[in-house]
Each structure stands twice: as C-alpha cells, then as structure tokens.
C-alpha positions as CSV (number, residue, x, y, z in Angstrom):
1,X,56.6,-12.9,14.4
2,X,60.2,-11.6,14.0
3,X,59.6,-11.3,10.1
4,X,56.5,-9.3,10.4
5,X,56.7,-5.8,8.8
6,X,57.5,-3.0,11.3
7,X,55.0,-0.2,11.3
8,X,55.6,3.0,13.3
9,X,52.5,5.2,13.6
10,X,52.8,8.8,12.6
11,X,52.2,11.6,15.1
12,X,49.0,12.5,13.3
13,X,47.0,9.8,11.3
14,X,46.2,10.8,7.7
15,X,43.9,8.9,5.3
16,X,45.8,6.9,2.7
17,X,43.0,6.0,0.1
18,X,45.3,3.2,-1.4
19,X,45.8,1.4,1.9
20,X,42.3,0.0,2.3
21,X,42.6,-3.5,0.7
22,X,39.2,-4.9,-0.8
23,X,37.2,-2.1,0.8
24,X,39.3,0.9,-0.1
25,X,36.5,2.2,-2.3
26,X,33.9,2.0,0.2
27,X,35.5,3.1,3.5
28,X,36.3,6.6,4.5
29,X,36.9,8.6,7.6
30,X,34.0,11.2,7.1
31,X,30.1,10.8,7.2
32,X,27.5,12.2,4.8
33,X,26.2,11.8,1.3
34,X,28.7,11.7,-1.6
35,X,25.9,12.1,-4.3
36,X,22.4,12.9,-4.7
37,X,20.1,9.7,-5.2
38,X,16.5,9.4,-4.2
39,X,15.4,5.9,-2.8
40,X,12.8,4.1,-4.7
41,X,9.3,3.4,-3.0
42,X,7.3,0.2,-3.3
43,X,3.8,-0.6,-2.6
44,X,4.1,-2.0,0.9
45,X,4.1,-0.1,4.2
46,X,7.6,-1.3,5.1
47,X,10.6,-0.2,2.8
48,X,13.8,-2.0,3.6
49,X,17.1,-1.0,1.9
50,X,19.6,-3.6,2.5
51,X,22.1,-6.3,1.3
52,X,22.2,-9.9,2.2
53,X,25.1,-9.7,4.7
54,X,24.6,-11.1,8.3
55,X,23.3,-7.8,9.4
56,X,20.9,-7.6,6.4
57,X,19.7,-11.2,7.0
58,X,18.6,-10.4,10.6
59,X,15.8,-8.1,9.3
60,X,14.6,-10.1,6.3
61,X,14.4,-13.3,8.4
62,X,12.3,-11.2,11.1
63,X,10.0,-10.1,8.4
64,X,9.5,-13.4,6.9
65,X,8.8,-14.8,10.4
66,X,6.1,-12.1,11.0
67,X,4.5,-12.9,7.7
68,X,4.6,-16.6,8.4
69,X,2.6,-15.8,11.6
70,X,0.0,-13.9,9.5
71,X,1.0,-10.3,10.2
72,X,0.0,-8.7,6.8
73,X,1.2,-5.5,8.0
74,X,4.7,-6.9,7.8
75,X,4.7,-7.1,4.0
76,X,7.7,-5.3,2.6
77,X,9.7,-4.2,-0.3
78,X,13.4,-5.1,-0.1
79,X,15.6,-2.9,-2.2
80,X,19.1,-3.8,-3.0
81,X,21.9,-1.6,-1.7
82,X,25.2,-2.3,-3.4
83,X,27.7,-1.3,-0.9
84,X,30.5,-2.0,-3.3
85,X,29.1,0.6,-5.5
86,X,28.7,3.1,-2.8
87,X,24.9,3.1,-2.9
88,X,24.9,3.7,1.0
89,X,26.3,7.0,0.4
90,X,23.4,8.3,-1.7
91,X,21.5,11.1,-0.3
92,X,18.3,9.1,0.1
93,X,19.9,6.3,2.0
94,X,21.8,8.7,4.3
95,X,18.5,10.3,5.1
96,X,17.5,7.1,6.6
97,X,20.8,6.0,8.1
98,X,23.2,8.8,8.6
99,X,25.8,6.1,9.6
100,X,25.6,4.8,5.8
101,X,25.4,1.1,7.0
102,X,22.9,-1.5,5.8
103,X,20.1,-2.4,6.8
104,X,17.8,0.8,6.9
105,X,14.0,0.6,7.3
106,X,11.5,3.2,6.6
107,X,8.0,2.4,8.0
108,X,5.3,4.4,5.9
109,X,2.3,2.8,7.7
110,X,1.5,5.8,9.7
111,X,0.7,9.4,9.0
112,X,4.4,10.2,9.2
113,X,7.2,7.9,8.0
114,X,9.5,6.5,10.6
115,X,13.1,5.8,9.9
116,X,14.8,2.9,11.9
117,X,18.6,2.1,11.5
118,X,20.9,-0.3,13.1
119,X,19.9,-4.1,12.9
120,X,19.3,-4.6,16.6
121,X,16.9,-1.5,16.7
122,X,15.1,-2.7,13.7
123,X,14.5,-6.0,15.2
124,X,13.2,-4.4,18.5
125,X,10.9,-1.9,16.6
126,X,9.4,-4.8,14.5
127,X,9.0,-7.0,17.6
128,X,7.2,-4.4,19.5
129,X,5.1,-3.2,16.5
130,X,3.8,-6.7,16.0
131,X,4.0,-8.0,19.5
132,X,6.1,-11.1,18.5
133,X,9.6,-12.6,19.4
134,X,10.2,-10.4,22.4
135,X,8.9,-11.6,25.7
136,X,6.9,-9.2,27.9
137,X,7.6,-10.9,31.3
138,X,10.4,-8.8,32.8
139,X,13.0,-11.5,33.4
140,X,12.4,-13.2,30.0
141,X,12.6,-9.8,28.3
142,X,15.8,-9.0,30.0
143,X,17.4,-12.2,29.1
144,X,16.3,-11.8,25.4
145,X,17.6,-8.1,25.2
146,X,20.8,-9.1,27.0
147,X,21.7,-11.5,24.2
148,X,20.5,-9.3,21.5
149,X,22.9,-6.6,22.7
150,X,25.6,-9.2,23.3
151,X,25.5,-9.8,19.5
152,X,25.5,-6.1,18.7
153,X,28.7,-5.7,20.8
154,X,30.5,-9.0,19.8
155,X,29.9,-9.2,16.0
156,X,32.5,-6.5,15.4
157,X,35.1,-8.9,16.7
158,X,33.9,-11.6,14.4
159,X,33.3,-9.5,11.2
160,X,35.5,-6.6,11.4
161,X,38.2,-8.3,13.4
162,X,38.5,-12.0,12.6
163,X,36.7,-12.0,9.3
164,X,38.6,-9.0,8.0
165,X,42.2,-10.2,8.8
166,X,41.6,-13.8,8.0
167,X,39.7,-13.3,4.7
168,X,40.0,-9.7,3.4
169,X,43.1,-7.9,4.5
170,X,45.7,-7.2,1.7
171,X,48.1,-9.7,3.4
172,X,48.0,-12.1,6.3
173,X,49.3,-10.9,9.7
174,X,49.7,-13.5,12.4
175,X,49.0,-11.1,15.4
176,X,45.6,-9.7,14.5
177,X,44.4,-13.2,13.2
178,X,45.6,-14.8,16.4
179,X,44.0,-12.0,18.5
180,X,40.5,-12.1,16.7
181,X,40.5,-16.0,16.4
182,X,41.0,-16.2,20.1
183,X,38.2,-13.8,20.8
184,X,35.8,-15.5,18.2
185,X,36.4,-18.9,19.9
186,X,35.7,-17.3,23.3
187,X,32.4,-16.0,21.9
188,X,31.5,-19.4,20.4
189,X,32.2,-20.9,24.0
190,X,29.9,-18.4,25.5
191,X,27.2,-19.4,23.2
192,X,27.8,-23.1,23.6
193,X,27.7,-22.9,27.4
194,X,24.4,-21.0,27.1
195,X,22.8,-23.4,24.4
196,X,23.8,-26.4,26.7
197,X,21.3,-25.4,29.2
198,X,18.6,-23.8,26.9
199,X,17.0,-24.5,23.7
200,X,17.4,-20.8,22.5
201,X,19.4,-18.0,23.7
202,X,16.6,-16.2,25.5
203,X,15.2,-19.5,27.0
204,X,12.7,-22.0,25.8
205,X,11.3,-19.8,23.0
206,X,12.8,-18.5,19.7
207,X,13.2,-14.8,20.0
208,X,14.8,-11.7,18.3
209,X,18.1,-12.7,20.2
210,X,18.4,-15.8,18.1
211,X,17.3,-13.9,14.9
212,X,20.3,-11.5,15.5
213,X,23.0,-14.0,16.5
214,X,22.1,-16.8,13.9
215,X,23.2,-15.0,10.7
216,X,26.6,-14.4,12.4
217,X,27.6,-17.2,14.5
218,X,25.1,-19.8,12.9
219,X,26.6,-18.9,9.5
220,X,30.0,-19.3,10.8
221,X,29.6,-22.9,12.2
222,X,27.5,-23.8,9.1
223,X,30.7,-23.1,7.0
224,X,29.2,-20.2,5.0
225,X,31.7,-17.4,6.1
226,X,35.3,-16.4,5.4
227,X,36.5,-19.3,3.3
228,X,37.8,-22.2,5.5
229,X,37.2,-20.4,8.8
230,X,35.0,-23.1,10.1
231,X,37.8,-25.6,9.9
232,X,40.4,-23.0,11.2
233,X,38.3,-22.3,14.3
234,X,37.4,-26.0,14.8
235,X,33.8,-25.1,15.0
236,X,33.0,-28.9,15.5
237,X,33.9,-28.4,19.1
238,X,30.8,-26.3,19.7
239,X,28.1,-29.1,19.5
240,X,25.2,-26.9,21.2
241,X,25.8,-24.1,18.8
242,X,25.6,-26.5,15.8
243,X,22.4,-28.0,17.2
244,X,20.9,-24.5,17.6
245,X,22.2,-23.4,14.0
246,X,20.6,-26.4,12.4
247,X,17.3,-25.9,14.3
248,X,16.9,-22.3,13.2
249,X,18.0,-23.1,9.6
250,X,15.2,-25.8,9.3
251,X,12.7,-22.9,9.8
252,X,11.1,-21.9,6.3
253,X,11.1,-18.3,7.1
254,X,14.7,-18.4,7.8
255,X,15.6,-20.0,4.5
256,X,13.4,-17.3,2.8
257,X,14.9,-14.5,4.6
258,X,18.5,-15.7,3.9
259,X,17.6,-15.3,0.2
260,X,16.6,-11.7,0.1
261,X,19.0,-9.0,-1.1
262,X,21.6,-11.8,-1.6
263,X,24.3,-11.5,-4.2
264,X,26.6,-14.4,-3.6
265,X,26.2,-18.3,-3.6
266,X,24.0,-20.4,-5.8
267,X,21.9,-18.3,-8.2
268,X,18.6,-20.2,-7.2
269,X,19.3,-18.9,-3.6
270,X,19.5,-15.1,-4.5
271,X,16.4,-13.0,-4.5
272,X,18.2,-9.7,-5.1
273,X,14.9,-7.6,-4.6
274,X,11.7,-8.8,-2.9
275,X,8.4,-6.9,-3.5
276,X,6.0,-9.9,-3.3
277,X,5.8,-13.4,-1.6
278,X,5.6,-14.8,-5.1
279,X,9.0,-13.5,-6.1
280,X,10.7,-16.5,-4.3
281,X,9.1,-18.7,-7.0
282,X,9.5,-16.4,-9.9
283,X,12.3,-13.9,-9.5
284,X,15.3,-15.8,-8.1
285,X,18.5,-14.8,-10.0
286,X,18.8,-18.2,-11.9
287,X,15.2,-17.4,-13.4
288,X,16.1,-13.8,-14.1
289,X,19.1,-14.7,-15.9
290,X,17.5,-17.4,-17.9
291,X,14.6,-15.1,-19.0
292,X,17.2,-12.5,-20.2
C-alpha cells in the first residue's frame, strides 16, 4: 500500500473528461438528453429498450417467464440500446427514463402509454399487471419484496464497486478492490445462508426476487462476470448459491431471456433485438451474420 499513488482531493471537484477509463465517453455529471432521437415502436403492447446487462436480463427473463405461462399480453419488442454509443442520452429514451439507464419499458396496452424505469420497478409492475411471481399473502409478499430491494441496494457494490475496480478501472488499486471484494463476499454469504434454509429467496416459490438477484449473483458464481472474478472470490464456497443459480438457469425462459439484447459471448447466444418468439430460432447473431 505504501507504493500507491497519492491523491489529494481539490477543494471543489471538477469533471475531467479524460479521467473516466473505459466509460469516459458515457459517464457525465449532468442529466438530460444530448441529442434528438425518437424511439422505434413495434407491434406489441410492451416496448422494452434495453441491453443484455444483468439489469436488462432481469426484465427479459420476467417477460419470457410470463409468456411461458401463457400471458399473451406480455408479448414485447426488445430494442437495443447501445450505451457505449450514448443511445441512452437520446431524447426519446430520456423521455421514458430521465435517469438515462437501461432498462426502460413503455406499456402501450392502455389508452395512455405508461412509462416504467428502474429494473425493480419494472419487475413489480409486470408482476402486478399479470398476477405472477409476487405473492399476495402479506408475509410472503414482504419476504419477496425485502429480497428484491436487497438486490437493488446491494448490486452497486458488486457492479459499480467490485466489478468496476477489479475489471474496468484504468489501473489496479488494492484498497478499493479489497473493500468491494469483502463486501461482495459478505453479500454472497447473506445469500448462501438464506438459500440454506429455502429453495428460493422468497421461500418455496420462484419469484421476482430470484429474477432480480440471479443475473447479478447467479452470473457471478457461474463465472460469467468480470474475468476471473469467480476464482478470485472463491465462489465454490457458496454451495447453496451455486445450487440455486443452476436451478434457475435450467429454466427455458431464463435461457431465452438471457439471450435478448445481448452483445457479447457466443454469437448463437445473442438475440440483439427480439420482436417475435420465432426470432430465437431465426435471428440470433450467428444466423444474421451468416445471411449477410
């Protein structure tokens, strides 16, 4: 630690556009649109504008699960938002989500379109709209929502904290990596203890709590995130989390949801836009590139 670079904060912080590492072109200290751009509109009642990050996967998994149960009203168009290109700062997207973060949902099924932003809010909205994956009995509902909001509060430590400093920061720094690795392992232990006593986070049934937590912590223990982070964090220690992660990944709707708006990994696992159920068979990126 004695060799770490010394930084003395200035009296007043100023934005240095060159000091942002991998995300310098997309992060900024102000809100609002940077350019005019209308969003496309597809044929389905639900219009999703997203990217296949963990937060985006929550919503596409939820929609695919609803469709698997026969809810035709959950049909959706999934449009790709390329955050590296700044799509999230277009005027149309900012009109749905003033926070300029994916995912954002527009429900056009009623007389007036309803916008929903923040992934946890979208899960709750869809659960209540279709009457699925959110218990109605008060104690069970409270348990489910407690774990849902646990995820919303905890994931920044995993993604913006550990993941950023371990995988994306311009250079490695021991202090923040240690700080956020410790917190991520504590969170994994919280999950492991809960899943030692319950099949799913909310209890015996699969709910929006699992749908919210799995893309982050399930992806972490499956080795899908941040390079060699699974080995670094010794995820093999969390046997109950691993059991739960495998059980959820075995669900066909989860596999489909994980493909939507995806721009990394095997081309056969990327469905960059989804407008029909048949797209999973005909429009994955390997087929798109082969046809072109």
